FIDREN-324780 format. One record per residue (C-alpha): residue in three letters; x, y, z. Coordinates in steps of 0.001 Angstrom, whole numbers, padded with zeros to 6 digits, always signed. Layout:
! residues N
ALAXYZ;...
This chain:
! residues 656
UNK-147963-001246+027689;UNK-146539-004090+029766;UNK-149127-005810+031930;UNK-149197-004231+035404;UNK-150091-007606+036855;UNK-146557-008970+036545;UNK-145483-008014+040041;UNK-148374-009859+041646;UNK-147325-013292+040439;UNK-144738-014112+043163;UNK-147247-013468+045915;UNK-149915-015849+044850;UNK-148348-019049+046148;UNK-146905-017396+049196;UNK-149626-017996+051704;UNK-147898-021147+052916;UNK-148024-024091+050581;UNK-147824-023915+046828;UNK-150824-024875+044757;UNK-148932-026888+042182;UNK-150180-028300+038923;UNK-152051-031570+038763;UNK-149690-033252+036291;UNK-148932-036869+037240;UNK-145640-037364+039132;UNK-142624-038453+037099;UNK-141524-042090+037586;UNK-138297-042769+039463;UNK-135414-044287+037497;UNK-136139-048050+037763;UNK-132426-048849+037662;UNK-131690-047000+040911;UNK-132024-049856+043401;UNK-130833-049760+046990;UNK-127098-050428+047104;UNK-125409-052954+049356;UNK-124252-050078+051571;UNK-127797-048720+051874;UNK-129130-052160+052723;UNK-126412-052645+055352;UNK-127295-049285+056845;UNK-130959-050279+057015;UNK-130065-053547+058699;UNK-128195-051607+061370;UNK-131186-049301+061893;UNK-133507-052285+062279;UNK-131138-053930+064746;UNK-130814-050816+066917;UNK-134448-049649+066873;UNK-137558-051183+068433;UNK-139570-051145+065228;UNK-142234-053432+066703;UNK-143220-050568+069044;UNK-146347-052310+070298;UNK-147799-049288+072111;UNK-147754-046856+069186;UNK-148897-049531+066757;UNK-151927-050109+068964;UNK-152570-046408+069597;UNK-152497-045486+065901;UNK-155291-048007+065274;UNK-157302-047477+068456;UNK-160927-046354+068127;UNK-161357-046878+064381;UNK-164964-046375+063261;UNK-164656-046412+059468;UNK-162099-046088+056658;UNK-162692-044104+053445;UNK-161758-045284+049955;UNK-161611-043636+046565;UNK-160663-040116+045552;UNK-161601-036511+046354;UNK-162046-034419+043205;UNK-162344-030695+042638;UNK-164959-029009+040464;UNK-162817-029605+037375;UNK-162615-033331+038055;UNK-158963-033205+039139;UNK-157801-035472+041958;UNK-157133-033505+045130;UNK-156752-036520+047424;UNK-156500-040269+046932;UNK-157244-042366+050028;UNK-155730-045482+048466;UNK-152487-044195+046924;UNK-150346-045371+049846;UNK-151844-048862+050083;UNK-148460-050281+049097;UNK-147209-049453+052614;UNK-147548-052766+054386;UNK-145305-055489+055701;UNK-141549-055255+056011;UNK-139697-052160+054819;UNK-138342-052453+051265;UNK-134663-051867+050621;UNK-135374-048362+049331;UNK-136845-047070+052616;UNK-135273-046538+056043;UNK-137036-049097+058297;UNK-137669-046471+060970;UNK-139323-044126+058467;UNK-141322-047077+057063;UNK-142699-047618+060577;UNK-143777-043957+060781;UNK-145280-044114+057290;UNK-147258-047211+058299;UNK-148615-045547+061426;UNK-149550-042380+059541;UNK-151299-044536+056955;UNK-154046-045584+059367;UNK-156595-043495+057503;UNK-160083-043166+058922;UNK-162587-041750+061387;UNK-161598-042510+064980;UNK-163165-042159+068383;UNK-160511-040640+070644;UNK-162539-040445+073851;UNK-166042-039678+075000;UNK-167297-036832+072732;UNK-163960-036522+070861;UNK-163367-037846+067327;UNK-160644-037403+064718;UNK-160454-037705+060946;UNK-156902-038796+060060;UNK-155415-039276+056623;UNK-157906-036968+054893;UNK-155097-034420+054402;UNK-151661-033712+055877;UNK-153239-032662+059186;UNK-156069-034025+061334;UNK-159569-032658+061763;UNK-160834-033047+065338;UNK-164561-033092+066140;UNK-165695-032402+069699;UNK-169322-032997+070555;UNK-170970-030001+072184;UNK-174502-029691+073529;UNK-176007-028915+070107;UNK-173476-029981+067505;UNK-169842-030310+066452;UNK-166990-028094+067555;UNK-164530-028493+064676;UNK-160843-028120+065566;UNK-158758-027344+062461;UNK-160244-027760+059006;UNK-157441-029278+056884;UNK-155683-027612+053948;UNK-158295-027458+051222;UNK-161992-026881+050848;UNK-162351-030174+048954;UNK-160746-032397+051603;UNK-162525-030595+054446;UNK-165912-031049+052794;UNK-165180-034738+052198;UNK-164082-035227+055810;UNK-167211-033590+057211;UNK-169453-035637+054921;UNK-167707-038834+056012;UNK-168086-037927+059685;UNK-171773-037112+059321;UNK-172358-040377+057488;UNK-171060-042344+060471;UNK-171778-040035+063426;UNK-174999-038327+062433;UNK-175904-035100+060693;UNK-175257-032591+063468;UNK-174612-028920+062772;UNK-171252-027216+063267;UNK-171569-025033+066352;UNK-168003-023667+066524;UNK-164711-023720+064626;UNK-161335-023585+066376;UNK-158179-022694+064458;UNK-155226-023810+066573;UNK-152621-021916+064559;UNK-151756-019897+061491;UNK-150470-022597+059116;UNK-152567-023268+056044;UNK-152970-027020+056612;UNK-155035-026139+059706;UNK-157336-023410+058355;UNK-157298-023592+054533;UNK-160353-025868+054307;UNK-162601-023556+056332;UNK-165103-022925+053534;UNK-165599-026649+053121;UNK-167017-026692+056664;UNK-168965-023435+056840;UNK-169455-020419+054620;UNK-168971-016883+055886;UNK-172715-016363+055450;UNK-173530-019378+057651;UNK-171160-018134+060347;UNK-172795-014704+060325;UNK-176390-015926+060102;UNK-176112-018350+063028;UNK-173584-016339+065045;UNK-171217-019319+065102;UNK-168003-018651+067027;UNK-164752-018953+065076;UNK-161931-019052+067620;UNK-158256-018353+066945;UNK-155125-017212+068802;UNK-153932-013631+068856;UNK-152277-012553+065608;UNK-153939-015327+063628;UNK-155333-013358+060677;UNK-152209-011274+060196;UNK-149957-014338+060224;UNK-152306-016598+058260;UNK-152832-014149+055406;UNK-149316-012763+055159;UNK-146947-015571+056156;UNK-144529-016240+053331;UNK-146109-013550+051119;UNK-142873-011646+050656;UNK-140716-014634+049639;UNK-143525-016933+048627;UNK-142208-017958+045225;UNK-138896-019122+046692;UNK-140682-021050+049446;UNK-143147-022530+046977;UNK-140410-023858+044709;UNK-138569-025398+047657;UNK-141836-026866+048948;UNK-141968-029075+045861;UNK-138786-030677+047168;UNK-139804-030849+050818;UNK-143248-032393+050320;UNK-142336-034632+047387;UNK-144955-033189+045061;UNK-143322-034568+041906;UNK-142480-037990+043307;UNK-144486-041110+042511;UNK-146249-042746+045431;UNK-144058-045846+045638;UNK-141264-047478+047668;UNK-138814-045544+045473;UNK-140669-042240+045855;UNK-143021-040493+048269;UNK-144104-042649+051195;UNK-144818-040078+053917;UNK-144158-036582+055200;UNK-143502-037390+058849;UNK-146496-035401+060082;UNK-148881-037139+057701;UNK-149051-038618+054229;UNK-149050-035705+051792;UNK-150356-032204+051087;UNK-153752-031632+049461;UNK-153376-029071+046679;UNK-156912-027765+046438;UNK-158894-024588+046975;UNK-157771-022579+050001;UNK-159943-020217+052033;UNK-160252-018741+055499;UNK-162848-017484+057966;UNK-162003-014426+060056;UNK-162186-015253+063756;UNK-165093-013913+065766;UNK-163345-014715+069067;UNK-159627-014013+069462;UNK-157778-015454+072453;UNK-155517-012553+073400;UNK-154223-013341+076867;UNK-151687-015998+077817;UNK-154519-017993+079390;UNK-158228-017630+078715;UNK-161267-019790+079435;UNK-164265-019822+077101;UNK-167384-021944+076793;UNK-168139-023270+073304;UNK-171450-025034+072787;UNK-171673-025789+076501;UNK-168116-027125+076853;UNK-165356-025351+078778;UNK-162114-024712+076881;UNK-159014-023532+078739;UNK-156848-021896+076061;UNK-153112-021271+076421;UNK-151337-019139+073826;UNK-147965-020513+072682;UNK-146826-017949+070061;UNK-143436-018436+068496;UNK-143342-022192+069031;UNK-144317-024203+065953;UNK-146171-021177+064523;UNK-146039-017439+065192;UNK-149709-017550+066211;UNK-150773-020708+068043;UNK-152641-021965+071082;UNK-153328-025268+072801;UNK-156320-026069+075002;UNK-157373-028234+077909;UNK-160884-029637+078322;UNK-161302-030136+082103;UNK-164714-031815+081774;UNK-163268-034469+079471;UNK-159731-034500+080948;UNK-158391-034103+077427;UNK-155540-031968+076109;UNK-155588-030603+072557;UNK-151887-030068+071877;UNK-152238-028483+068404;UNK-148702-028831+066991;UNK-146817-028078+070181;UNK-146447-031854+070566;UNK-146606-034721+068075;UNK-145168-038104+067221;UNK-142025-036724+065588;UNK-139286-034215+066170;UNK-140523-031029+064548;UNK-138590-028410+062604;UNK-136776-025571+064303;UNK-135725-024725+060782;UNK-138055-025693+057946;UNK-136128-026844+054841;UNK-138646-025216+052499;UNK-137580-021929+054102;UNK-138950-020018+057092;UNK-137788-017948+059997;UNK-135906-020006+062582;UNK-137935-021057+065620;UNK-136898-020639+069245;UNK-136067-024045+070751;UNK-135818-022685+074286;UNK-139239-021034+074109;UNK-140763-024167+072590;UNK-139397-026336+075404;UNK-140639-023823+077988;UNK-144178-023986+076592;UNK-144005-027766+076827;UNK-142908-027525+080435;UNK-145837-025230+081225;UNK-148219-027688+079549;UNK-147064-030415+081925;UNK-148233-028220+084809;UNK-151711-027389+083489;UNK-152481-030531+081457;UNK-150270-033203+082971;UNK-153267-034991+084498;UNK-155018-035367+081117;UNK-156295-038859+080386;UNK-155803-038314+076675;UNK-153708-035956+074559;UNK-154629-035531+070894;UNK-152514-033776+068284;UNK-153450-032132+064992;UNK-151061-034518+063252;UNK-150427-038208+063941;UNK-152341-040168+066616;UNK-153264-039568+070307;UNK-151667-040657+073575;UNK-153864-042296+076246;UNK-153433-042635+080005;UNK-152330-039911+082433;UNK-148971-041541+083100;UNK-148261-041991+079389;UNK-149332-038432+078596;UNK-147041-036960+081229;UNK-144099-039133+080185;UNK-144665-038202+076538;UNK-144680-034487+077369;UNK-141554-034718+079478;UNK-139565-036609+076865;UNK-140550-034324+074014;UNK-139682-031306+076140;UNK-136292-032817+076890;UNK-135613-033550+073222;UNK-135880-029837+072408;UNK-133953-028773+075505;UNK-131203-031274+074752;UNK-130803-029990+071178;UNK-130768-026398+072396;UNK-128446-026835+075351;UNK-125911-029095+073681;UNK-125736-026862+070618;UNK-125057-023848+072804;UNK-122464-025803+074812;UNK-120513-026697+071691;UNK-121058-023236+070234;UNK-119369-021704+073247;UNK-116504-024167+072803;UNK-115909-022729+069334;UNK-117468-025333+067091;UNK-119323-024332+063932;UNK-122874-025354+063097;UNK-121742-028116+060743;UNK-119333-029486+063330;UNK-121942-029401+066073;UNK-124459-031201+063854;UNK-121957-034055+063589;UNK-121272-034117+067332;UNK-124746-033901+068870;UNK-126513-037248+069202;UNK-129481-038027+071403;UNK-128708-039918+074623;UNK-130114-043467+074762;UNK-133110-042475+076894;UNK-134274-039963+074268;UNK-133060-041833+071191;UNK-135260-044796+072119;UNK-138272-042456+072390;UNK-139502-042913+068821;UNK-141962-040019+069018;UNK-138959-037726+069311;UNK-137132-039151+066308;UNK-136446-037113+063188;UNK-139275-038159+060900;UNK-140014-034523+060052;UNK-137375-032310+061626;UNK-133902-033724+062276;UNK-131339-033286+065031;UNK-128827-032242+062380;UNK-130668-029322+060850;UNK-132281-028336+064152;UNK-128801-027996+065646;UNK-127953-025669+062774;UNK-131172-023765+063464;UNK-130184-023144+067086;UNK-126771-021949+065902;UNK-128396-019639+063361;UNK-130870-018340+065938;UNK-128043-017074+068143;UNK-125082-016607+065800;UNK-126425-016162+062273;UNK-124842-017567+059103;UNK-121188-016611+059710;UNK-118884-019126+061418;UNK-116162-016497+062185;UNK-113643-017971+059747;UNK-112464-015049+057570;UNK-112305-017359+054545;UNK-116100-017519+054717;UNK-116704-013772+054848;UNK-116672-013341+051092;UNK-116539-016750+049388;UNK-116716-017246+045657;UNK-120211-017852+044243;UNK-121044-021519+043559;UNK-120461-021674+039797;UNK-117134-019862+039865;UNK-115935-021922+042834;UNK-117077-025130+041123;UNK-115022-024465+038007;UNK-111920-023886+040106;UNK-112499-027038+042166;UNK-112756-029031+038943;UNK-109483-027506+037768;UNK-107742-028287+041078;UNK-109004-031876+040863;UNK-107167-032293+037579;UNK-110083-031666+035250;UNK-113607-032978+034899;UNK-112724-036579+034050;UNK-110394-036863+037033;UNK-113006-035416+039393;UNK-115731-037699+038067;UNK-113483-040733+038414;UNK-112901-039842+042067;UNK-116621-039242+042582;UNK-117566-042527+040941;UNK-115081-044323+043168;UNK-116761-042703+046192;UNK-120202-043803+044951;UNK-118965-047355+044494;UNK-117612-047352+048065;UNK-120897-046074+049488;UNK-119391-042675+050400;UNK-122441-040814+049149;UNK-122026-037609+051130;UNK-118497-037136+049809;UNK-119564-038095+046310;UNK-122335-035492+046416;UNK-119862-032847+047571;UNK-117594-033553+044602;UNK-120425-033915+042112;UNK-122142-030728+043199;UNK-119099-028876+041848;UNK-119027-030997+038695;UNK-122665-030248+037860;UNK-122310-026551+038599;UNK-119199-026347+036435;UNK-120764-028321+033546;UNK-124555-028489+033984;UNK-125022-030473+030758;UNK-122527-033175+031721;UNK-124643-036346+031703;UNK-122137-038432+033620;UNK-121881-035865+036416;UNK-125642-035555+036726;UNK-126152-039300+036621;UNK-123621-039938+039390;UNK-125049-037152+041548;UNK-128556-038548+041048;UNK-127325-041979+042185;UNK-125811-040421+045306;UNK-129069-038585+046056;UNK-131060-041796+045547;UNK-129071-043676+048156;UNK-129064-040830+050686;UNK-132802-040498+050161;UNK-133316-044208+050752;UNK-131227-044007+053945;UNK-132984-040923+055352;UNK-135120-041321+058462;UNK-136594-037889+057829;UNK-139363-037822+055224;UNK-138498-034272+054080;UNK-134833-035222+053702;UNK-135873-038230+051636;UNK-138149-036049+049524;UNK-135399-033464+048965;UNK-132867-036074+047873;UNK-135247-037979+045608;UNK-136677-034837+044024;UNK-133133-033632+043404;UNK-132346-036951+041702;UNK-135525-036721+039639;UNK-134722-033213+038416;UNK-131152-034175+037526;UNK-132601-036928+035312;UNK-135789-035315+034034;UNK-135104-031597+034251;UNK-136370-028832+036499;UNK-139892-027786+037349;UNK-141624-026143+034381;UNK-145272-026135+035412;UNK-147236-023162+036706;UNK-149212-022539+039864;UNK-152953-022405+040421;UNK-153195-018878+041700;UNK-156986-018798+041662;UNK-157005-021483+044376;UNK-156074-018765+046893;UNK-158683-016185+045911;UNK-160907-016714+048963;UNK-157904-016204+051202;UNK-156497-013214+049350;UNK-159685-011308+050123;UNK-158538-011066+053733;UNK-154904-010118+053070;UNK-154072-006498+053963;UNK-153195-004378+050949;UNK-149925-003327+052581;UNK-148620-006892+052381;UNK-149018-006897+048599;UNK-147358-003515+048282;UNK-144393-004836+050267;UNK-144153-007777+047881;UNK-144425-005348+044991;UNK-141443-003385+046312;UNK-139425-006589+046621;UNK-140050-007351+042923;UNK-138495-004095+041685;UNK-135680-004587+039170;UNK-133133-002179+040609;UNK-131107-001998+037394;UNK-134167-000902+035400;UNK-135025+001610+038115;UNK-131640+003376+038075;UNK-132037+007161+037611;UNK-135844+006795+037607;UNK-138167+008875+039767;UNK-141829+008006+039159;UNK-144766+008435+041495;UNK-148310+007112+041063;UNK-151475+007036+043121;UNK-153297+003768+043801;UNK-156935+004240+044816;UNK-159509+001590+045750;UNK-162960+002801+044761;UNK-164917+000461+047037;UNK-162794+000221+050221;UNK-161810+003905+050362;UNK-158137+002959+050636;UNK-155569+005034+048800;UNK-151795+004864+048549;UNK-148993+006899+047032;UNK-146300+004756+045406;UNK-142908+006153+044419;UNK-139853+004626+042773;UNK-136684+006580+043567;UNK-133078+005547+044262;UNK-134006+002091+042920;UNK-136390+001613+045848;UNK-140191+001454+045773;UNK-141880+003137+048720;UNK-145580+003213+049568;UNK-147575+005121+052105;UNK-151244+005348+052879;UNK-152687+008740+052097;UNK-154697+010890+049740;UNK-153692+011012+046065;UNK-151039+013619+045349;UNK-151459+016069+042493;UNK-147840+015764+041347;UNK-148153+012010+040689;UNK-147642+010909+037089;UNK-150827+008849+037096;UNK-153697+007745+039306;UNK-154959+004176+039040;UNK-158426+003738+040511;UNK-159844+000227+040774;UNK-162109-001961+042860;UNK-160772-004509+045337;UNK-162314-007440+043397;UNK-160505-006273+040251;UNK-157317-005949+042289;UNK-157724-009600+043336;UNK-158320-010602+039723;UNK-155051-008919+038833;UNK-153291-010872+041562;UNK-154640-014197+040347;UNK-153838-013418+036736;UNK-157506-013271+035773;UNK-157168-009650+034634;UNK-154421-008174+032472;UNK-153459-004934+030744;UNK-156410-004912+028337;UNK-158858-005441+031196;UNK-157190-002647+033127;UNK-157711-000227+030269;UNK-161292-001112+029431;UNK-162921-002509+032588;UNK-165739-000511+034210;UNK-164035-001305+037540;UNK-160924+000734+036676;UNK-160018+004278+035781;UNK-156657+005772+034782;UNK-155994+009487+035122;UNK-152734+010963+033910;UNK-150023+009313+031869;UNK-150663+005724+030826;UNK-147090+005681+029492;UNK-145656+006506+032920;UNK-147985+003983+034535;UNK-146757+001316+032130;UNK-143154+002332+032746;UNK-143735+002074+036498;UNK-145121-001456+036340;UNK-142580-002430+033692;UNK-139823-002166+036307;UNK-141450-004871+038415;UNK-140280-008412+037741;UNK-142400-011499+037321;UNK-140945-014434+039245;UNK-141777-017719+037556;UNK-141217-020063+040490;UNK-139444-022659+038360;UNK-135825-021711+039058;UNK-133198-024447+039192;UNK-132025-025936+042469;UNK-129646-028824+041736;UNK-128285-027217+038578;UNK-127165-023593+038095;
């Protein structure tokens, strides 16, 4: 009997960020230095950009109390976070890094505990995101708890060491992305929350979005996340230096605490540990469930991820639903009205902004960056230009281009333009030639033939590389590699092109994509597994229906042809029951009592179900565990699960 756990595998990394293996990153090819064209490009960037940026350099360092050193380890002794791994980022930008991105990487590398204002503190550089501590009457109100339990626990211990051992009196989750709630159990346990009646505050829709986001297509997003966040890259001037929002992602144990107070209305005021919070829901901006808040007593604005010191993503390269630029800009405009007199604005990434005039100017410029991208994309769209054409045409006006906190260190104008186009028009550009194009490998072989054969194409591509025409070289070489994936010359030239485009990139994710692509062309694709058990605490709160939807999306339709099998799935401890049927090569599920005409009934406990999802329980356990029971045909049950595919998450990206 094939293990019925196979279909669960794709879901386990889908809760936002992959929990990748702890194998050391592969070194970059030492022979891939910055070319003369890359260095000339960097010189132009430095000449046209105020990289001194006195104000932000001062703000990123303002209020420092203490800096951590050393490493954060998990229970197995594996490194989850290294405070010192980016210590090489100092001084002038090396030739392998865009000087503007080097500036952002330097500012994000100001790791430590900071005093933001009276009663407000931040821990920065302990994870990708910030943890904010607000002093209430009796203890700490913790705003966002980082990605992992390990980094959150380390951050809290560091804060208590320097600020005093006060209790946590409230937790605030600003939005439904894992780098803002995943470390919850490193701050408080569920038992502590219940015993002391500690409020856990979150925006409407938080639990649904937090526990199900990316579940359906999680394996695809997880694989692409390795590229976006530079997981495999060495921490060096030739590798990972930053992620725009922060340094890197902590791949540790992920958990969640269900909110005890949900902010449902557009605007709500609540008192947490004696301090008034004015919450404003901003769903569908940076996250599907998100709020910001104003603290009138302290004249401070907690902007969550609505604002920050970088252009954000309207389209996330790792994969996600496109965000609404117009709605995002509108929320920013509203924030100017209710928080424009704030004396300080602090974000859950990057560093704060001080002074009412500076705060208002910052808000206005960031709002206008998003409106400009939206409006100019639509203008050109209505003139008949395609997304690729518009991305080449739209450039920020001088007033916004000089605003470095709106530059593309995370998102970019180019792919955000394409996101606006996709939001309104979808993937099709209206050219009939693009209605039904050839698939990549078949098209590649024909392009090679048209070019006069592989040697002729590679000669042209090498000439382009030598002239610094890296985009064109990559276009040619993409076809060469897809036509002959074992061709060492083709892969080597494409890797060189990716190196140089990565070195030129102002966007950290673009850099990471290019350099990871180059690495995999040289070293091979991703072969490691994922730590599925790291998500167990979070999976406990995921609705069963979400897993059944993922199960349906793993059905091998060819295997299911002419099959009609129905089973019952019963949870002995939660009183849930479902009827699952495969028919017409589609798997349907519905909640309801077991049906007598089903081929088999699988009864199991929810903890065993979670063990199946994390790979801790397999077919033998299913047959012999005291937490399971099978009535009916075990053969039919095995046949049912045998039609569900196991996605490995190590598919190729730069090779076919």
